[in-house]
Backbone as a ProteinNet text record, in pm:
[ID]
protein_1_A
[PRIMARY]
MIEVISKNLVKLKQEFRHSYSGNSQIQEVVPLTKSELFPIDQNNLNTLHMFAAKNPIYYNSYEKKINGVDCMVYEGDINKYWLNSISHGESYQPFSPTWILSAYIITSIVKELNYNEVVDVGSGDGRIGYCGKFLGLDSHAIEIDDMLVDLEKSICQSSQIDFNPICADAINFDYTNLNLHNPVFFIGGLAQMGGDVLASGIIKNLDSKLKQKTCMVFAGSYSEKYSFSDTSHAGWGKLIDINNLKIIKSVTLPTVWSFDQTVDTSYIFTEFPKYS
[TERTIARY]
-1306.7	-1289.4	-1157.4	-1119.6	-1005.2	-869.3	-875.1	-755.4	-744.9	-849.5	-848.3	-808.3	-845.2	-794.3	-656.3	-604.3	-460.4	-377	-413	-333.3	-329.6	-442	-463.2	-365.4	-369	-291	-143	-95.9	50.1	87.3	-4.3	22.5	26.8	-64.8	-70.4	46.4	92.5	209	329.8	355.6	451.5	464	339.5	331.5	363.7	299.1	334	486.7	553.9	684.2	771	745.6	809.5	780	659.1	620.4	651.7	676.7	694.4	825.3	810.3	929.1	948.4	869.4	901.9	1022.3	1022.5	1155.1	1115.5	981.7	935.6	984.7	1008.1	1069.7	968.6	843.3	738.9	635.7	574.1	464.6	381.4	251	158.9	37.6	-53.2	-152	-288.8	-387.6	-523.3	-638.1	-706.8	-805.4	-906.1	-949.1	-1053.5	-1197.4	-1208.2	-1357.7	-1362.2	-1459.3	-1498.3	-1489.7	-1434.3	-1399.2	-1419.6	-1404.5	-1388.1	-1268.8	-1155.3	-1016.3	-1022.4	-1089.8	-1093.5	-1247.6	-1331.3	-1460.4	-1467.5	-1443.4	-1434.2	-1553.5	-1622.4	-1743.6	-1688.1	-1744.8	-1700.5	-1684.5	-1781.1	-1778.1	-1641.8	-1591.9	-1476.8	-1352.7	-1364.6	-1244.1	-1231.6	-1355.2	-1341	-1295.3	-1307.8	-1258.3	-1111.3	-1066.4	-906.9	-845.3	-913.9	-861.9	-868.1	-973.4	-967.5	-847.7	-797	-684.2	-552.5	-550.9	-415.7	-470.4	-573.5	-597	-580.7	-598.8	-596.2	-448	-363.1	-229.8	-117.2	-56.1	35.7	191.3	194.9	307	275.9	161	158.3	126.5	238.8	238.5	184.2	163.3	125.2	34.3	-58.6	-137.1	-176.8	-203.3	-238.6	-314.8	-394.2	-454.5	-372.6	-380.9	-306.1	-376.3	-375	-445	-334.4	-327.7	-264	-312.7	-260.3	-313.8	-468.7	-519	-646.1	-730.9	-667.6	-742.7	-725.8	-818.3	-796.9	-768.9	-665.2	-587	-555.6	-543.4	-483.8	-343.5	-249	-104.1	-83	-27.8	-3.5	169.1	218.8	353.5	373.2	479	513.1	637.8	670.8	793.5	778.1	838.3	832.1	958.4	1054	1194.1	1189.5	1124.7	1119.2	1064.1	963.3	907.9	1005.2	1068.5	1162.5	1282.5	1334.3	1450.2	1410.5	1279.8	1244.9	1229	1172.3	1149.3	1263.7	1382.8	1509.5	1585.3	1518.9	1591.7	1545	1453.8	1396.6	1463.1	1536.3	1607.6	1516.6	1400.7	1313.7	1252.1	1270.1	1187.1	1262.2	1196	1228.2	1239.2	1182.4	1193.5	1160	1228.5	1191.3	1065.6	992.1	873.2	876.2	808	787	670.5	570.8	426.9	411.5	295.4	243.5	158.5	126.4	30.1	-117.6	-184.5	-318.2	-399.4	-392.1	-484	-444.7	-322.4	-274.3	-327.2	-318.8	-384.5	-525.7	-608.4	-748.9	-758.6	-666.7	-697.1	-678.9	-561.3	-540.1	-624.2	-698.6	-792.1	-948.1	-946.1	-1065.4	-1064.7	-938.7	-906.5	-949.8	-935.3	-954.6	-1098.8	-1183.4	-1323.4	-1373.9	-1298.3	-1342.5	-1302.7	-1196.2	-1156.2	-1242.6	-1349.2	-1424.7	-1367.1	-1270.6	-1218	-1266.8	-1258.7	-1342	-1266.7	-1124.5	-1041.3	-913.6	-872	-737.5	-640.9	-535.8	-420	-294.7	-271	-171.1	-46	54.4	175.4	278	318.8	427.1	336.4	225.8	134.5	166.1	281.7	312.5	214.1	148.3	51.6	-75.2	-98.4	-220.2	-324.3	-265.7	-347	-407.4	-336.7	-411.2	-526.8	-517.5	-608.3	-717.2	-678.5	-794.3	-887.8	-840.7	-902.5	-989.6	-926.5	-999.5	-1129.3	-1114.8	-1218.7	-1336.1	-1299.4	-1419.6	-1479.5	-1416.1	-1459.5	-1553.9	-1572.7	-1636.7	-1574.3	-1437.1	-1361.2	-1320.4	-1287.6	-1263	-1105	-1054.7	-920.9	-809.2	-701	-620.8	-486.7	-423.2	-292.9	-181	-91.9	22.7	153.5	197.2	309	411.7	531.3	625	668.3	648.4	714.6	606.4	651.2	525.6	490.6	596.5	554.8	455.1	464.9	387.1	250.3	253	121.4	56	105.3	48.6	0.3	56.3	18.6	-115.7	-109.3	-231.7	-352.5	-317.8	-433.9	-485.4	-391.5	-452.9	-520.9	-499.1	-576.2	-715.5	-713.3	-832.7	-941.9	-871.3	-963.3	-997.8	-931.2	-979.7	-1059.9	-1037.3	-1122.7	-1229.5	-1255	-1364.7	-1382.8	-1254.2	-1243.5	-1133.3	-1172.1	-1086.8	-1050	-920.3	-877.8	-782.2	-806.4	-739.9	-586.8	-511.7	-371.1	-331.5	-224	-184.4	-24.9	36.2	184.2	242	298.6	354.2	454	540.9	625	533.2	525.1	428.3	448	596.9	633.9	606.1	602.7	564.8	426.3	345.7	207.1	120.3	21.7	-58.2	-190.2	-201.8	-307.6	-435.2	-444.5	-568.8	-645.5	-567.1	-657.9	-737.1	-715.3	-780.8	-924.9	-930.2	-1037.5	-1070.3	-964.9	-964.7	-1042.9	-1102.6	-1173.5	-1119.6	-1126.2	-1048.6	-994.5	-873.5	-798.3	-710.5	-669.1	-556.7	-466.7	-334.6	-210.2	-131.1	-119.2	-27.6	112.6	221.3	344.2	405.9	438.2	492.9	670.1	707.4	847.1	888.2	981	1028.3	1112.1	1095.1	1161.9	1304.6	1383	1528.8	1565.6	1450.2	1477.1	1451.5	1418.7	1379.3	1227.4	1169.9	1029.9	1013.8	1102.1	1094	1099.5	1188.5	1203.4	1077	1021.9	903.9	779.1	772.4	656.5	674.9	803.7	821.6	776.8	814.8	786.1	634.1	548.5	411.5	360.9	396.5	337.5	370	482.9	530.2	433.9	380	304.4	142.1	108.1	-29	-76	-202.4	-267.1	-299.2	-279.2	-284.9	-429.9	-524.8	-660	-688.8	-633.3	-654.1	-585.3	-473.8	-392.6	-467.9	-563.1	-636.6	-755.3	-765.1	-850.1	-788.4	-659.3	-572.2	-511.5	-510.9	-436.4	-324.1	-204.1	-85.3	-51.9	-37.6	5.9	148.4	218.1	370.9	393.1	459	488.3	648	635.4	775.8	822.2	962.3	1024.1	1124	1105.8	1200.1	1322.3	1326.2	1419.7	1555.5	1638.4	1790.2	1844.1	1764.8	1796.7	1821.9	1740.4	1751.3	1813.8	1920.6	2008.3	1966.8	1913.3	1884	1904.9	1918.4	1948.1	1823.3	1718	1578.5	1501.9	1507.8	1444.6	1310.7	1268.1	1119.4	1019.8	908.5	808.4	839.9	921.6	958.1	1040.7	1103.5	1193.3	1131.6	999.8	921	928.5	980	960.9	991.5	1112.3	1169	1047.5	1022	917.1	787.9	756.3	621.9	637.3	759.4	762	765	846	864.9	741.1	650.4	519.1	411.5	445.2	341.3	227.8	253.6	162.4	126	-10.8	-52.1	-81.9	-26.1	-49.7	-177.1	-268.2	-403.8	-431	-355.3	-375.2	-246.6	-206.6	-104.5	-135.6	-78	-103.3	13	31.6	151.1	93.3	137.8	95.3	218.5	190.3	277.3	294.9	431.1	444.8	547.6	589.6	667.2	796	845.6	990.1	1006	894.9	900.6	887.8	873.8	819.1	935	1055.3	1158	1197.7	1122.6	1137.4	1047.5	1104.5	1001.6	912.4	959.5	873.2	830.5	695.5	635.5	636.9	561	572.7	476.8	509.4	422.7	349.3	215.1	141.6	108.7	154.6	119.5	31.6	-85.5	-180.4	-168.9	-154.1	-123	-208	-254.1	-325.6	-245.7	-280.3	-211.1	-303.8	-224.3	-303.4	-437.6	-531.2	-668.1	-653.5	-676.1	-662.4	-814	-856.3	-984.7	-953.8
-1391.6	-1378.7	-1314.9	-1190.4	-1127.8	-1207.9	-1297.8	-1358.8	-1476.7	-1540	-1631.8	-1581	-1460.7	-1405.4	-1371.1	-1332.3	-1284.3	-1408.4	-1521.7	-1639	-1693	-1694.5	-1728.5	-1642.8	-1519.3	-1421.4	-1452.4	-1471.6	-1499.2	-1652	-1728.3	-1859.4	-1836.4	-1757.4	-1710.2	-1641.1	-1551.3	-1503.1	-1557.9	-1656.7	-1756.3	-1849	-1879.3	-1971.4	-1881.5	-1770.7	-1663	-1641.6	-1620.1	-1591.7	-1710.7	-1819.7	-1932.7	-1942.6	-1918.1	-1949.4	-1808.9	-1709.5	-1590.6	-1602.4	-1561.3	-1576.1	-1444.4	-1337.8	-1211.5	-1140.5	-1012.4	-945	-796.2	-772.8	-644.7	-606.5	-476.4	-428.7	-450.3	-442.1	-473	-576.8	-650.4	-734.1	-771.2	-792.1	-837.6	-903.7	-977	-1043.9	-984.5	-992.4	-964.7	-1061.6	-1146.5	-1226.2	-1171.8	-1225.6	-1170.7	-1182	-1296.4	-1316.2	-1357.6	-1346.2	-1391.3	-1550.5	-1607.1	-1748.8	-1797.6	-1918.5	-1975.9	-1939.8	-1927	-1877.3	-1730.7	-1651.6	-1507.5	-1467.3	-1483.3	-1433	-1308.1	-1222.4	-1057.5	-1037.3	-939.4	-878.7	-840.8	-875.7	-855.6	-729.1	-636.3	-485.3	-434.9	-485.7	-442.5	-489.8	-615.8	-653.9	-578.3	-553.2	-456.2	-318.1	-266.7	-135.5	-136.2	-265.5	-291.5	-282.6	-354.8	-367.4	-225.8	-144.6	1	77.8	67.8	128.4	89.7	-24.2	-63.7	-15.8	-13.8	42.2	186.6	251.6	399.6	459.1	356.6	400.5	367.6	477.1	472.7	400.1	359.7	274.1	134.8	65.6	-47.3	-33	-96.1	-88	-215.3	-335.7	-448.7	-525.6	-601.8	-692.6	-814.2	-926.4	-1053.5	-1152.4	-1228.5	-1326.5	-1458.1	-1508.7	-1631	-1692.9	-1837.3	-1909.7	-1956	-1922.3	-1940.5	-2024.4	-2139.1	-2219.3	-2233.1	-2239.6	-2266.4	-2138.6	-2037.3	-1901.6	-1825.2	-1776	-1686.9	-1546.3	-1501.1	-1378.8	-1279.8	-1153.6	-1067.4	-1037.2	-1056.4	-1013.2	-883	-786.6	-645.5	-629.6	-576.7	-558.1	-403.3	-360.6	-216.9	-167.8	-18.9	32.3	156.3	149.6	268.6	352.7	317.9	365.7	517.3	602	742.7	789.9	733.8	761.3	733.5	635.1	576.4	671.2	717.1	808.7	954.6	984.2	1122.6	1128.9	1009	1002.5	1008	961.6	962.1	1101.7	1180.6	1312.6	1402.3	1371.4	1445.7	1415.1	1491.9	1480	1442.4	1482.7	1435.4	1305.4	1247.3	1118.4	1012.9	905	823.2	686.1	669	547.9	568.2	511.2	548.1	467.8	508.4	472	319.5	229	88.6	49.8	31.3	5.5	-136.4	-152.1	-267.6	-329.9	-432	-492.8	-443.1	-418.2	-364.9	-439.8	-578.3	-644.9	-651.7	-624.7	-611.6	-484.2	-376.6	-238.3	-253.4	-340.8	-363.8	-434.9	-541.2	-622.9	-525.7	-454.7	-379.3	-276.4	-206.5	-111.8	-187.4	-298.3	-367.3	-407.6	-427.3	-440.4	-324.4	-203.4	-85.6	-87.1	-118.2	-126.1	-217.7	-336.3	-442.8	-389.2	-318.9	-254.5	-142	-98.6	14.6	152.8	162	316.6	342.8	481.2	522.7	638.9	633.4	733.4	669.7	691.6	642.5	761.2	757.1	857.3	795.1	780.3	699.2	803.4	777.5	863.5	809.9	882.6	823.4	744.3	800.6	734.5	695.9	730.1	666.9	703.5	596.5	623.1	622.3	609.3	643.5	507.5	395.6	284.3	248.8	276.4	252.1	362.8	466.5	566.6	536.1	508.5	465.2	352.8	248.3	125	169.9	257	306.3	397.4	485.8	541.2	477.3	384.3	306.4	214.8	181.2	88.3	185.9	315.5	397.9	457.5	472.6	533.6	672.3	762.5	896.6	895.7	909.9	899.4	1009.7	1017.3	1128.6	1054.6	1111.3	1046.3	1156.2	1148.7	1239.6	1182.8	1248.3	1238.9	1344.2	1351	1464.6	1476.6	1375.1	1392.4	1445.8	1552.9	1625.1	1545.8	1476.5	1392.6	1280.4	1220.2	1102.4	1160.4	1276.7	1353.2	1382.6	1430.8	1445.9	1323.2	1208	1092.8	1040.4	1062.6	1047.6	1132.6	1239.1	1337.6	1282.6	1228.4	1186.7	1063.1	980.9	866.6	902.9	995.9	1044.4	1091.9	1174.6	1241.4	1118.1	1031.4	935.1	818.8	795.2	679.2	749.5	878.6	939.4	903.2	852.5	808.4	902.9	1012.4	1099.8	1078.8	1029.8	973.4	1114.9	1222.6	1353	1346.8	1351.5	1352.2	1502.7	1491.4	1610.9	1604.3	1718.2	1732.7	1778.6	1705.7	1766.2	1679	1741.1	1677.6	1619.8	1485.7	1425.2	1465.7	1486.3	1500.9	1641.4	1740.6	1883.6	1919.4	1827.1	1853.2	1877.7	1971.6	1993.5	1924.9	1797.8	1709.4	1766.3	1858.4	1925.8	1980.3	2001.3	2051.5	1937.8	1825.1	1722.1	1681.5	1739.4	1732.7	1578.9	1509.4	1368.6	1335.4	1220.7	1169.8	1038.4	942	816	753.1	800	772.3	653.8	579.9	490.4	547.2	548.9	623.3	489.4	469.5	383.9	443.5	397.2	456.4	381.7	483.1	412.9	412.9	315.3	303	174.4	94.8	-4.2	82.7	25.9	84.4	115.6	-1.7	4.6	103.1	153.4	245.4	377.3	399	542	565.9	443	474	503	450.4	474.2	628.7	693.7	842.9	913.6	868.1	920.3	895.4	768.1	738.2	821.4	829.1	899	1041	1120.7	1241.9	1266.5	1180.1	1198	1186.8	1071.4	1043.4	1155.3	1223.8	1330.4	1445.8	1494.3	1585.5	1562.6	1443.9	1412.7	1479.1	1534.7	1559.6	1449.4	1480.6	1364.1	1297.7	1372.5	1316	1241.6	1297.1	1209.3	1080.4	1080	953.4	847.4	870.2	763	711.9	784	723.9	685.7	672.6	650.8	508.6	450.3	327.6	359.1	304	323.2	176.3	186.1	57.9	83	-25.7	-35.4	-154.5	-97.3	-195	-265.3	-385.3	-441.2	-564.2	-597.8	-721.9	-783.2	-919.7	-1001.3	-1064.4	-995.1	-1039.6	-1002.8	-1102.6	-1072.7	-956.7	-940.6	-827.4	-698.5	-667.9	-547.1	-573.5	-499.6	-529.6	-420.2	-474.8	-382.4	-473.5	-387.8	-440.3	-485.1	-412	-458	-552.9	-676.6	-779.7	-821	-744.2	-767.6	-702.3	-772.6	-707.9	-645.1	-735.7	-689.7	-557.3	-537.3	-413.6	-298.5	-305.4	-209.9	-218.3	-311.1	-336.4	-230.3	-132.6	-51.3	62.9	101.6	219.3	190.6	64.8	15.9	20.9	-25.2	-18	129.7	200.8	342.4	417.1	391.3	463	384.4	275.2	190.9	140.8	124.8	80	-64.5	-79.5	-230.8	-290.2	-412.6	-474.9	-541.3	-499.9	-551	-641.1	-636.1	-732.6	-707.2	-817.7	-835.9	-920.2	-891.2	-972.1	-952.2	-1069	-1073.5	-1081.9	-991.3	-957.8	-938.2	-958.2	-928.5	-788.2	-744.9	-601	-621.9	-492.1	-491.5	-542.1	-489	-507.3	-648.1	-729.8	-863.2	-961.2	-928	-1029.9	-1146.8	-1096	-1208.3	-1297.6	-1265.9	-1320.2	-1441.5	-1519.4	-1644.1	-1577.8	-1461.1	-1404.9	-1273.2	-1249.3	-1137.7	-1020.8	-921.8	-794.3	-809	-778.8	-767.2	-626.3	-639.5	-520.1	-530.6	-439.3	-442.3	-331.6	-359.8	-262.6	-248.1	-122.8	-99.2	18	33.3	137.5	189.7	322.9	400.7	349.8	376.4	343.3	444.5	379	463.7	489.7	638.4	675.5	748.2	745.9	794.6	941.5
541.2	399.7	340	405.7	372.2	403.9	511.2	533.9	425.6	393.8	283	172	128.4	-6	9.6	124.2	145	107.1	192.1	185.3	30.1	-42.9	-177.6	-276.7	-236.5	-317.1	-310.5	-193.6	-174.6	-240.8	-244.9	-309.4	-466.2	-513.9	-652.2	-706.3	-621.8	-653.5	-667.3	-565	-569	-698.5	-736.4	-862.2	-978.2	-982.4	-1093	-1097	-984.8	-985.3	-1044.1	-1011	-1094.5	-1236.9	-1275.1	-1416.1	-1499.9	-1454.6	-1520.9	-1615.5	-1736	-1836.6	-1900.9	-1857.4	-1923.7	-1864.8	-1911.1	-1849	-1826.9	-1793.1	-1756.6	-1619.4	-1598	-1473.2	-1350.1	-1376.6	-1267.6	-1337.7	-1249.9	-1308.7	-1197.3	-1215.4	-1105.8	-1174.2	-1093.4	-1152.8	-1070.9	-1135.1	-1075	-1134.1	-1061.7	-1103.2	-1181.2	-1289	-1372.6	-1334.2	-1247.9	-1222	-1067.9	-1003	-863.7	-872.7	-775	-761.9	-639.2	-611.3	-470.7	-398.5	-483.4	-426.1	-389.9	-467.8	-456.4	-461.4	-363.2	-351.9	-340.3	-431.5	-443.9	-524.8	-491.7	-572.8	-697.4	-803.5	-939.5	-971.2	-923.6	-946.8	-896.5	-778.4	-720.2	-803.2	-844.7	-944.8	-1055.5	-1120.5	-1235.6	-1198.4	-1097.9	-1054.2	-1038.3	-989.5	-975.7	-1111.1	-1207.5	-1350.7	-1401.2	-1383.1	-1421.8	-1375.2	-1264	-1207	-1286.6	-1328.3	-1423.2	-1551.2	-1607.9	-1754.6	-1755.1	-1652	-1652.1	-1610	-1568	-1510.8	-1607.9	-1658.6	-1768.8	-1735.5	-1604.7	-1571.2	-1636.4	-1657.6	-1736.7	-1881.7	-1946.4	-2090.9	-2167.9	-2078.2	-2145.9	-2048.8	-2098.9	-2024.9	-2111	-2045.1	-2123.9	-2012.3	-2058.7	-1977	-1958.6	-1824.3	-1803.2	-1695.5	-1694.5	-1588.3	-1501.5	-1354.9	-1274.5	-1147.6	-1115.1	-999.4	-1032.7	-1137.4	-1197.6	-1186.1	-1164.3	-1152.7	-1295.9	-1353.5	-1474.2	-1427.7	-1479	-1426.5	-1553.5	-1506.7	-1608.2	-1536.6	-1639.1	-1583.6	-1642.2	-1570.8	-1600	-1593.7	-1685	-1700.9	-1709.3	-1630	-1626.7	-1620.6	-1618.8	-1609.1	-1515.9	-1413.5	-1315.4	-1303.6	-1402.8	-1399.9	-1364.5	-1471.7	-1466.8	-1327.9	-1280.7	-1148.9	-1033.8	-1041.6	-948.1	-933	-1058.3	-1057.6	-1009.1	-1037.4	-996.8	-846.6	-795.1	-647.9	-573.2	-617.9	-523.4	-543.7	-629.9	-642.4	-538.3	-446.2	-340.4	-219.9	-148.7	-24.4	85.7	80	201.7	171.7	38.4	29.6	97.5	158.4	255.9	173.1	71.4	-4.3	-155.1	-244.2	-380.8	-411.6	-521.7	-561.2	-602.1	-533.2	-568.2	-486.8	-576.7	-514	-468	-391.6	-350	-461.8	-468	-585.8	-566.7	-676.7	-675.9	-586.6	-589.3	-491.2	-352	-338.9	-194.6	-133.5	-233.7	-186.5	-144	-223.4	-192.8	-83.6	-43.7	83.4	213.2	211.9	326.4	341.4	243.6	263.1	306.6	267.1	320.1	456.6	510	651.7	735.8	667.8	730.2	764.8	671.9	684.8	797.1	776.1	896.3	1028.8	1056.5	1176.5	1204.8	1123.5	1147.7	1161	1081.3	1059.3	923	903	790.3	714.9	741.5	665.9	659.8	519	479.5	452.2	515.8	482.3	439.2	304.5	246.5	225.4	320	325.4	244	146.2	36.9	-54.7	-111.7	-177.2	-320.9	-375.6	-495.1	-612	-665.5	-780.5	-740	-582	-522.2	-514	-537.3	-534.2	-411.5	-288.1	-155.2	-154.6	-178.1	-179.4	-264.9	-379	-475	-442.1	-388.3	-338.8	-204.6	-119.9	-6.4	-44.6	-155.1	-223.5	-262	-351.2	-404.1	-311.4	-182.8	-87.1	16.8	-7.1	64.9	173.4	172.3	276.4	226.8	325	296.2	290.1	141	121.9	103.4	137.2	118.6	77.1	-22.7	-67.4	-63.1	36.9	65.2	2	-109.2	-197.5	-203.2	-175.7	-193.9	-335.1	-414.3	-552.7	-659.2	-715.5	-793.4	-914.6	-967.3	-1082.9	-1071	-938.5	-899.4	-856.2	-808.7	-775	-913.8	-1010.2	-1136.7	-1193.9	-1176.1	-1209.8	-1139.1	-1000.5	-933.1	-971.5	-1009.3	-1049.3	-1181.6	-1268.1	-1403.7	-1373.3	-1293.7	-1264.9	-1205.5	-1110.6	-1056.4	-1159.6	-1241.2	-1352.8	-1453.6	-1505.3	-1595.4	-1545.2	-1414.8	-1334.6	-1273.4	-1272.3	-1189.1	-1058.3	-991	-851.7	-785	-703.8	-659.8	-522	-517.1	-377.5	-316	-353.2	-296.3	-284.1	-395.8	-412.2	-351.1	-274.6	-214.4	-219.4	-264.2	-295.2	-166	-75.3	47.9	123	207.1	281.8	399.3	416.9	512.6	656.8	689.4	824.6	866.7	779	809.4	762.1	705.4	664.6	799.3	794.1	900	882.4	960.7	933.4	975.2	1065.2	1106.6	982.8	895	760.9	695.8	729.8	668.3	749.2	860.8	961.4	986.9	1033.6	1054.9	1176.2	1173	1297.5	1338.9	1274.8	1317.8	1177.2	1161.3	1036.2	1067.9	942.6	941	845.6	909.7	830	773.4	644.6	590.3	572.5	607.7	602.7	474.4	371.6	241.6	258.7	331.7	339.2	452.7	417	510.1	625.7	741.4	855.6	827.1	764.8	723.4	616.2	541.1	420.9	481.5	587.2	635.3	661.4	664.5	700.1	843	915.6	1060	1112.2	1035.2	1044	1019.3	896.9	851.1	935.3	991.8	1084.9	1230.2	1258.7	1392.5	1380.7	1256.9	1236	1247	1182.6	1176.9	1314.2	1383.3	1514.4	1608.2	1596.3	1676.1	1650	1535.1	1506.1	1496.2	1551.3	1549	1683.2	1690.6	1799.1	1893.2	2030.6	2128.9	2137.1	2114.1	2115.3	1990.7	1880.4	1745.2	1755.6	1828.8	1828.3	1886.9	1989.5	2040.1	1962.1	1837.1	1736.8	1604.1	1614.4	1497.5	1498.4	1372.3	1352.2	1237.7	1285.5	1190.6	1127.2	1017.2	936.6	877.8	908.8	861.5	783.9	651.4	561.2	608.1	628.2	674.6	614.8	629.6	548.8	655.8	629.3	689.1	594.8	496.1	376.9	420	393.2	407	305.6	219.4	128.1	186.2	305.6	362.6	499.9	514.7	654.8	741.8	866.3	975	1101.5	1197	1334.1	1416.8	1380.3	1455.2	1363.4	1414.5	1347.8	1403.4	1507.4	1552.4	1477.1	1450.6	1373.1	1238.2	1164.4	1050.9	1026	1138.9	1138.1	1220.5	1257.5	1324.2	1486.7	1532.6	1689	1774	1746.7	1823.6	1819.3	1708.9	1699.5	1765.4	1744.6	1802.5	1957.9	2025.8	2175.4	2212.4	2161.1	2203.6	2202.3	2114.5	2116.8	2177.1	2242.1	2304.1	2231.2	2096.1	1987.9	2027.2	2014.6	2007.1	1874.8	1844.7	1722.7	1710.2	1633.5	1624.2	1513.1	1417.4	1296.6	1220.2	1146.1	1041.2	940.5	826.7	700.5	607.1	537	443.4	299.4	215.4	83.9	-14.3	-138	-243.6	-270.2	-297	-344.7	-450.6	-544	-657.2	-586.2	-475.3	-417.7	-361.7	-341.7	-293.4	-403.8	-524.5	-631.1	-642.5	-626.6	-638	-517.7	-403.2	-278.2	-241.1	-162.8	-105	5.9	74.2	193.4	141.6	151.3	102.9	197.6	178.8	254.1	376.2	490	612.1	628.5	637.2	687.4	831.9	902.3	1055.8	1097.8	1136	1179.4	1336.7	1378.2	1509.4	1567.3	1701.3	1752.5	1867.9	1901.4	2022.3	2149.8	2251.3	2374.9	2401.6	2463.4	2483.6	2626	2650	2784.9	2796	2928.5	2951.1	3003.3
[MASK]
++++++++++++++++++++++++++++++++++++++++++++++++++++++++++++++++++++++++++++++++++++++++++++++++++++++++++++++++++++++++++++++++++++++++++++++++++++++++++++++++++++++++++++++++++++++++++++++++++++++++++++++++++++++++++++++++++++++++++++++++++++++++++++++++++++++++++++++++++++

């Protein structure tokens, strides 16, 4: 079912991209009701809409039928958060989120893979942690920017969904404090934008026993907009090979930064080698 929803979301985004006539800095869509194309539990859909309603980056919303699907279009402005995020020397990519429904899909995949903890590194406004939490996963949102962490905390409070925002440098953070058992780490940054440095630092600091129970998820791009020498696995090939990671799943989904592109963002799920 997740694969079907993913493919239909990409088609929906491409149609929306061609028909959108607004001038908002960011824009995305979420279906209003469960349908054949989007067989998502209605309570889950309502909770996704609540995230947008509680998030001040969105200043406008309106209903629109796209590809026969009744949707809510959300328009927003992340400029002040983007500017603040690039002021941190340790930040590996400015704040530019995935779509809300994309966050729901990738955290649903976590459940399908039988992991039960989400650690979102470079969590932005916390949408991945939020989705993980209401899906029944133990969520942690690691973000270095204090303004974004304050935003996350306000969403936790207003939505009553606590995804545990933590203001910290993810590379130097002591993950033993989280008492992790079988986590999935989402790396918030494209490889060619410094995400590879972030991921390498985290991998280096993970306990060897925990690694065998850990999944790493990388957001990658094949777009010509981002110049990089490593074109394999959406820019993550070298890091995957160096760490002997095994690709177990991949999915292509819309993100804010891929809205104007014909090729959306790849999310690559990988596991470390299992040793006896």
